[in-house]
N, C-alpha and C positions, 0 to 999 in steps of 0.2 A: 390356248389350251392345247396340249399335246394329243395327237390322234392315237387311236388304239395300237396301230402298227408301231409307231414311234415308241409308245410306252412299253409294248412288249419287247421291242429290241433293247431298250434301255434296261428293263428288268432282267432280260436274258443275259446281257453282257455283265451286269452287276453280279448275277448268280454265278456265271462262269469265272469271273475274277475272284469271287469269294471261295469257290471250290478250288481254284488254283492255290490260293493262300492257305487253305486248310489241308491241302493234299500232302501226304507224307510219302517219301520214297520217290522212285523214278516217275516222271510225269509223262503221260501219254495224253496230249492235248485233245486228240480226237475222242478218246475214251471219256475224258472229263466233260467235253461238250455233250456227248451222248447221254451221260449220266445226269447232267443238268437238265437237258431237254425232257428226260423221263421223270425228273423230280418236281416238287411242288412249284406252282406259279402263283403270284399274288392275285391274279384275276383270270377271267376266261377270255378277255380281249375280243368280245363280241358285243355289238351294239344291241340295245334293248329292242329296237325296231326289227333288226335282222332276226333276233331270237324269237320274237313274237311271230314274225312271218313264218319262220321255219317250224316252230312248234305248233302253230295253229292250223297249218295246211297239212292234212293227213298224208298226202302224196309226198310232200317235201319231208315230212317227219319220218315216214317209213324209209325213204331214201337215205336221210341223214343218219338215223340211228342204226340202220341195217348195214351201213358201209363198214367193211372190215378194215378200217383205217383209224389213224389217230383222231381224225376229225369225227368219225363216227363214234369213237369212244368218248369224245368231248360232249357230243349231243346226248349220248346215253347218260352220262354223268349229270349234265345239267337237268335233263328230264327227271332223273331219279331224285335229285335234290329238290326240284320244284314239287314233285309229288309228295315227298316226305314232309316238306314244309306245309303243304296244303292239309295233309292229314294231322300233323302235330299241332298246328296253330289255327286250323279252320279258316284259312285265308284264301283269297282268290288265286288262281294260277298266275295272273298278271302281277299281283303283289308279290307272290312267292318268287317269280322270275326276277323281278326287280331286286329283291333281297339277295338272291343267288348271284346275280351279276354285279351288284354293288358291294356286297359284303362277303361273298364266298370265295375262299381260296380254292383255286383249281388244283387237282391232284398232279397235274403236269403241265408242261407247255404244249403238249399234244403235237410234237414235231417228230417226224421220222429222224433217225440218227443222221442220215445223209443230208436231209434238209437243214437240220440244226448246224451241221458242219458248214454248209454253204452260207447260211444266215450269219454264223459267227464271222466268217471271213468277209462277208459283205458289210457287216457293221464295223469291223476293225480296219478293213482296207476298202472303203467304198468305191474307189476308182478301179480297183482290180476286181473284175467280175468273176473270175474262176478261182476256186480254192486250189491249193497245191494238190497234185495227184497223189493218191496213196501209193506207197512203194509196194512192189510185188512181194507178197509174203508167202 
């Protein structure tokens, strides 16, 4: 079975390639990669145990959801979806979390544009560690 990082990388590359096929006009690969990173992802790429640990410890939860980062946005979204499911279906938080992680599409890959660019190049050219530098604009 593929681990979550491998699955995320495979899904990300598939989405970038699809965006490149769908793109009309001049192509700016860096822009396409950033748009894919901000677009929907099939999963959250977080293990159930890690999510339970993060969401059940108040200190970790406050740190996670309070972070002004893409990762913080991911935890806020997961928590909101868990809370919504609990209210709508009257199920436990753990059951709701399982449903969100196993069946919920994430709103994005939760990657900063620069991280997405590095990830793309590490997937496409794994031996080459650094992506090409951006030209001075």
